[in-house]
Backbone bond lengths (Angstrom), bond angles and torsions (degrees), N, CA, C in turn:
res aa  C-N    CA-C-N  psi(-1)  N-CA   C-N-CA  omega(-1)  CA-C   N-CA-C  phi
1 X - - - 1.450 - - 1.447 115.40 -
2 X 1.298 122.93 128.73 1.453 125.41 -178.06 1.523 110.70 -79.85
3 X 1.290 114.46 140.70 1.549 119.66 179.34 1.576 107.06 -92.91
4 X 1.334 113.18 125.88 1.449 119.97 177.64 1.453 108.64 -75.22
5 X 1.353 116.56 127.34 1.455 122.20 173.07 1.536 107.83 -77.78
6 X 1.274 112.52 123.30 1.528 121.09 176.14 1.554 114.06 -74.50
7 X 1.378 117.31 123.10 1.409 115.73 176.70 1.529 111.64 -77.30
8 X 1.333 114.32 162.79 1.499 120.74 178.53 1.583 108.89 -51.24
9 X 1.299 114.80 -53.93 1.470 119.74 -174.72 1.615 113.82 -60.32
10 X 1.359 110.41 -34.15 1.343 115.05 -176.52 1.624 109.16 -76.82
11 X 1.298 114.17 -33.23 1.486 117.98 177.44 1.488 107.01 -74.30
12 X 1.222 123.63 -38.56 1.496 125.06 179.27 1.547 108.38 -64.54
13 X 1.309 122.22 -43.66 1.497 122.62 -179.53 1.525 108.90 -67.57
14 X 1.427 117.43 -38.06 1.401 115.81 178.24 1.542 111.18 -65.93
15 X 1.273 118.04 -38.65 1.478 123.11 178.02 1.494 108.19 -62.87
16 X 1.348 122.04 -38.84 1.463 119.45 -179.87 1.539 107.27 -71.49
17 X 1.322 120.07 -34.54 1.553 124.90 179.38 1.594 104.06 -58.12
18 X 1.390 111.83 -49.21 1.443 114.58 -171.94 1.488 111.39 -68.81
19 X 1.281 122.08 -34.87 1.375 128.63 177.10 1.611 109.03 -60.97
20 X 1.294 114.14 -48.35 1.458 119.48 178.36 1.537 113.07 -61.42
21 X 1.281 115.52 -41.76 1.524 122.84 175.76 1.559 109.40 -55.60
22 X 1.348 109.95 -51.04 1.537 115.42 -173.99 1.649 108.80 -68.33
23 X 1.248 113.58 -33.66 1.472 114.87 -179.20 1.574 115.36 -75.13
24 X 1.366 112.91 -36.74 1.396 122.30 -170.92 1.560 115.89 -94.51
25 X 1.335 117.78 -28.93 1.473 123.23 -177.72 1.504 113.83 -94.51
26 X 1.263 117.38 90.61 1.523 125.74 -174.29 1.652 108.40 -69.50
27 X 1.332 113.89 -13.91 1.458 116.29 -170.23 1.512 111.57 -101.30
28 X 1.406 119.52 12.29 1.447 122.62 -176.71 1.531 108.75 -69.63
29 X 1.332 112.19 135.66 1.488 116.11 172.04 1.436 114.78 -72.46
30 X 1.394 120.40 160.71 1.413 119.84 179.83 1.533 113.43 -62.22
31 X 1.300 116.21 -34.34 1.465 119.46 179.62 1.542 106.22 -65.07
32 X 1.308 122.03 -43.87 1.386 124.90 -177.63 1.589 111.94 -62.21
33 X 1.283 111.24 -39.05 1.559 122.12 178.96 1.488 103.57 -63.90
34 X 1.329 115.29 -49.37 1.575 114.91 -174.45 1.436 110.05 -64.41
35 X 1.383 123.22 -36.42 1.398 125.38 175.07 1.500 116.99 -57.11
36 X 1.385 109.48 -48.80 1.367 122.20 177.83 1.543 116.94 -56.82
37 X 1.403 109.07 -42.91 1.549 118.55 -179.02 1.562 100.08 -68.42
38 X 1.299 124.95 -51.39 1.417 124.03 -177.23 1.444 115.34 -55.13
39 X 1.377 120.47 -38.88 1.407 126.10 174.37 1.535 106.54 -68.53
40 X 1.292 119.15 -44.75 1.505 117.17 -178.79 1.558 110.18 -59.45
41 X 1.376 115.63 -35.99 1.467 116.78 -174.85 1.646 108.45 -68.34
42 X 1.412 111.84 -36.20 1.451 113.86 -178.30 1.632 108.38 -71.47
43 X 1.309 115.04 -33.83 1.440 118.36 -177.62 1.660 108.23 -71.28
44 X 1.321 116.83 -31.76 1.425 119.90 177.32 1.454 110.82 -71.87
45 X 1.372 118.69 -31.79 1.464 120.68 177.07 1.588 105.05 -71.21
46 X 1.269 122.03 -40.41 1.368 120.96 178.41 1.548 113.48 -59.44
47 X 1.287 117.20 -44.92 1.354 123.65 174.72 1.545 113.90 -59.59
48 X 1.233 114.21 -44.99 1.516 116.21 177.21 1.449 113.88 -61.21
49 X 1.402 116.94 -37.79 1.432 121.49 -179.26 1.553 108.70 -67.05
50 X 1.342 117.26 -42.05 1.421 121.15 -179.26 1.473 107.47 -61.46
51 X 1.309 122.87 -52.27 1.414 128.06 -176.89 1.518 110.65 -61.16
52 X 1.313 118.77 -37.05 1.508 123.83 179.59 1.515 104.26 -65.02
53 X 1.323 117.86 -44.95 1.464 118.54 -178.35 1.541 111.67 -66.60
54 X 1.268 119.16 -40.93 1.492 124.50 178.12 1.577 105.62 -59.78
55 X 1.328 116.94 -50.91 1.501 124.12 177.71 1.501 109.04 -48.90
56 X 1.315 118.70 -51.12 1.509 124.21 -174.14 1.588 106.95 -65.32
57 X 1.269 115.29 -43.07 1.557 118.53 175.09 1.515 112.65 -56.54
58 X 1.333 113.14 -48.47 1.425 117.07 -179.62 1.470 114.89 -64.16
59 X 1.255 118.48 -42.18 1.482 121.48 175.37 1.461 111.79 -58.43
60 X 1.366 114.50 -44.23 1.511 119.61 176.89 1.574 113.37 -54.97
61 X 1.382 110.43 -48.84 1.432 118.01 179.64 1.526 112.10 -61.29
62 X 1.229 118.53 -43.65 1.491 127.84 179.97 1.560 107.87 -61.38
63 X 1.334 114.51 -48.20 1.456 116.93 -175.20 1.463 109.69 -68.88
64 X 1.271 122.00 -27.41 1.507 127.03 178.57 1.509 107.53 -74.23
65 X 1.297 119.94 -31.36 1.459 121.79 -179.92 1.609 110.27 -74.48
66 X 1.321 118.62 -22.98 1.447 118.36 -170.82 1.596 111.20 -85.13
C-alpha cells in the first residue's frame, strides 16, 4: 500500500482541526487527547520539513542570482 505524502497545506489544516477539537470538546478522554497530540506532533514535523525544503530552495535561487 502506498503512503500518501501530506502537503504542507493539508498538514496545517489538520493541525487547525485538532486544535479546535481539543479546545471545544470538553468530553475527550485522556487516550483521545494523547492520540491527537501525537498526530499533531507528526504534522508539525511534516510542516517543518516542508518549510526547511522551501528555505533551501529559496537560498539556492538567491545565491544563483548573486
